[in-house]
N, C-alpha and C positions, 0 to 999 in steps of 0.2 A: 553545103551540108555541115549538118550537127551536131555531135553522137552522146548523147545525157549524159554524162556521169552517176545519176543516182544509182543503174544499177548494179557498179560495183559498189558504193557506201551500201547498202544495205546488206550486199554477202558482207562489205569487211565489217560490220555490227554486227552481225550472226556468228561471222566469225568471233569478233572481242570478245561475245557472253560466253557461249561455248569458252575460251582461255579464260576470261575472269574469273567463272565459274569454278573449273579445276582447279586453277590458283586460290579463289579461298577455301579448297577443301586441304590444299597440300597448307595454306598457316594453320591452319583452326588443327587442325592434326597431323603435323609433322611428316620426315621421311615413311619415321613408318611405317603406314598406309600408302607406300609404297610398292605397286608388283614385281620393281628392279631391283629391290635393297635385301642383303643377303641376307638379312635378320627379321624371322620373321617377327610379323607385329604382337603377337603373345609372348617369346621371349623381350621384346623391346619394350614391352611394358612391366614384364617380371625385372627385368633387369632395372628401372629405374622405382625399387622398392616396392611395387602393388605386391601384397601376397596371393598363392594362386586363387582364394577362392571369390575374391577382388576381383578378380584378370577373370577370369572364367566368367564371371555375374554379368562386365560389364560388354565381353565378345559377345556371351547369351545375348544378353538385349540388343544391344548392333544387330544381329545378326535376323531376328524374330520383330523389332518393333516393324518393320514397312507396313507384314501381312497383316498385325494388327489391327492397322489401323487404314483397313483398307476402305470401316465406315466412311472416312472421309471423304465430301464430295470433290469425283473427276482425279484423287487420289488412285481409287483402287487402280487402273490403268497403268497406273506408275510401280506400282507397290511392290509384282512378283517379279520386274525385271531392277528393282532396288534391294529389292533379297539376294537376287542372285548374284548380282553387284558387291552385295554385303556394304551397299554405302553406308557410311559412321555418323551422315547427318541423320538425327529425328527427321520421322516426319515435319514437325513442325519446320525444321530449322530448315528445311528441304524445300519446305513452300514458300517459304520468308527469305531464299535463294531466291526463288522469279520474280516474287516482287522486287528485289536489290534490279535483278536483269530487266526486268522491263523498266525499271528507273533511266538505266544503262541507256539502254537499246532508243529510249523517247527522248533524252536528251543528246543521242549523236543524233536524232533522227528531224527534230528542230534545225539543232547545230550546222547538219551538212544535206540541209534537204530540203526543197520546198513543195510540200507535198501539207494542204490541211487538216487542222487536228482531228477530227473523226478517223481520217485513215494514219498520223500517225500513232492515234491509242490504238487504232487493232494491230497495225502492227507489231508496235511493240511488245504486242502483248500475243502475239502472236511468235516473235523472238524468242523473250522471256521462259517463256512457256513450253516453244519448240526447244533451244536453246540446251534443256535439262535437262527434256524427252531424251534429245539425242545423245548426249551425257554419259546421263545412265546408262542408256540401253547401251555404249560401246565399253562401259567400264564393261557389264556384265558378259557383255561378246568374247570380252579378253581378258574374264576372268574364268571364265568356261573351259573355255581355249587352254588354259593355260593349264589348270586344275587337267585333266586329260590330258595334257603332253605333263604330265608329272607323277600319272596316275600309275603306267607302267610299270616304271624306277622307284617310289615309294612301294609298288607291293612289292618289288623284285628285294628290296633289301627288309620288308618285314620278311622272305623266308630266306632272307642269308641268317637274319636275328635267330628264326626260329630252328635252324640248324645247325647252331652254337646250342646250344639252348636257351633259349631265353623264354618268357611263357609271351602269349600274345599280347598282352596290354605292359607289357617291356619292351615287342616292336613298334608298338604305334609310339608309341616315347620318345624310342630311339627316331624314325620316321619327321617327328613331331620339331626334332635337335636336332636333324641335320638334312629337314625338305625348308627350302626359302617356300617364302609367301605364291599362291595366297594357298596354299594347305600343307604346309607346314602349323597354320594356324586353326587349323580345319583338327587335324588331328593334333593338336594339341589341346584341340575344345571336350574330343572325343576321349584321348588319354586323363583329361581332365574329372571326366564324366566319370568316366569304369573308378577311376581311383576312389569317389566318392557315396559307387555299389549303382551305377547303371547298366541294366543292360549291354556289353561291346554290341553283340547284335541288333539291339532296338537304336542305340545311339549311329549305329552305321546306315540303317534305313531312315530311321531321323533328317540324316544327314542327304542323302542318297533322295530323298522328297526333296524337299528347301534345294538341291543345287537342279532337279528334275537332268534327273544324271545315270543310263540305263549302268553304263560302267560300272560307276558307284553300287549299283542297286544288284548287277551280278555279288559281286565283294561281299555285303551285307548280307544275302543268303548264301555263299557261299560258307560264311562264318555261322551263318545259326544251324545250316544243315551239321556242320562239324557238331557245331554247341550239343546239340539236344545226341545227334546219331556216334560222336566221336568218328574216328577214321587221323589221315595223320595230314597236317594242314597246313605244313609248311608246303607237300604235293597237290593241294589242290591247287593252294595261291597262286604255286608255280603255272603252272598248268592253266590261271586264271592272267596271270600275266601275261602268256602266251596271244592267251585268244586278245584282249583287251589292247595287245601293241597288237595283233592281226588288222584288231577292228580300225587302230587309226591309225595306222600307216591305209588302209580300203575308203576311210571315210576321206585321208586328203587326196588321194589320187580319184576316188571320185569328185571331189571339186574342182579342179586342178580339168577334170575333161571337160564338166559340165558348163567351166568360168567362160566361155566360149560364148554359148546360147547363152547366161544369163545377160554379159555384159551387151551383147547383139539384142535382143529385148530392151535393157533398161536403153540404150544406143537410137530405136527403133521409136521408144515410148517419145526420151528429152530432146532428140532430134527438132521434131516439125517446133516447140514449143520456141525451143532458143531460137530457131530460125525467125517466128514470130515473133520476136520478141527483139532480133536482130534488123528484121526489116521494120519497123515502127521506132527506132532508134534512128537509121540512117532517114526512111522516107517514111515521115512520120498521116502522112496523108493518103497512103499507097492503100486503103481498104473501104477511103471514105465511103466511093460510089454505090459499093454493099454494105456496106456500114443501115442503109437508109430498107432498106428490101424486105421482105416479110421474112426471109427462109435464111437471116442469116444469125436468130439467137437458132433455132434448131438446131441450123449445121451444124454450129461449133458446141451445142451439145452433144452431136449425134459424134465429132470426131471425141472430144472428148473419153462423154462414154468407150471410143474404139482403140485408144491409148490406156485406159483405166485398166482395160479388158485384155492389151495386149500385156504388160503387168500382171497382173493377175494370173493369167496362162503360164506363161515362159516360166515362173516364180512355182506354179505349180507343179511344172515338166521338170524343171531340173533338182526340185526339193529330193532327193533319193536319200530313203534309207537304210542305214548302213548298220 
């Protein structure tokens, strides 16, 4: 009995593609682009000698460039996620990275496997493009999750600033200095745009729509209503901070409760495929007798349809909005 190592090689090459794109990103933009950095990226750029207007223009370009490039074929599928992740790569650079990863994957498959040239070419393209999609999607999820976690504390910091006598614009500036990325840079941009005359409520609304965050929409609406109708903004934001924190805790609780059902659905869909791969590795001739029958292909399509339906149905069942 001989077990082929090619599936492991395929997996290692795909992981290498993801690691490589992240490494290129860090080398190109430095540690300031990392979410774990204590000093947010806007402050880091200002400390390196950039003036306020240049830094604002650079950050604004990075945050809008992806949605402005949806006309590029296939890039529209990635643009929304890239915008939420605030990928500093330009769309052209991101596409170039895809080509680089495709080349690296092709070389890896050529050296490590015995597959034919057409299959290597198709799989390398899938790995290169898929690696970038996976990396951007994971970046977007991580960034949005961190902003959701940072937002209640940021709003409470605004409340404390307002209660000691600071205007709201100064409260935003304090948050921009005290809160790390990713929210720190976002608030810094809002502070800079307000300093150049843009309406604060409009800026917050634009940020909420760009990131598609309901809690940020609440903040934008609260500020806009206070600007038009008046009222005690500190008390309004204090109540909002409690609502956001309660929603965040409830969301985490719902996520924990539905985790078992989510992973059960994934396991039930992945296990048959894993079993099929293992059977073919251990005993390649196991399905020879049924491969030639007329019902083999239709049966495979039916099973694939059931597995896909299971993934879709389970995802819909556990997708509970909070």
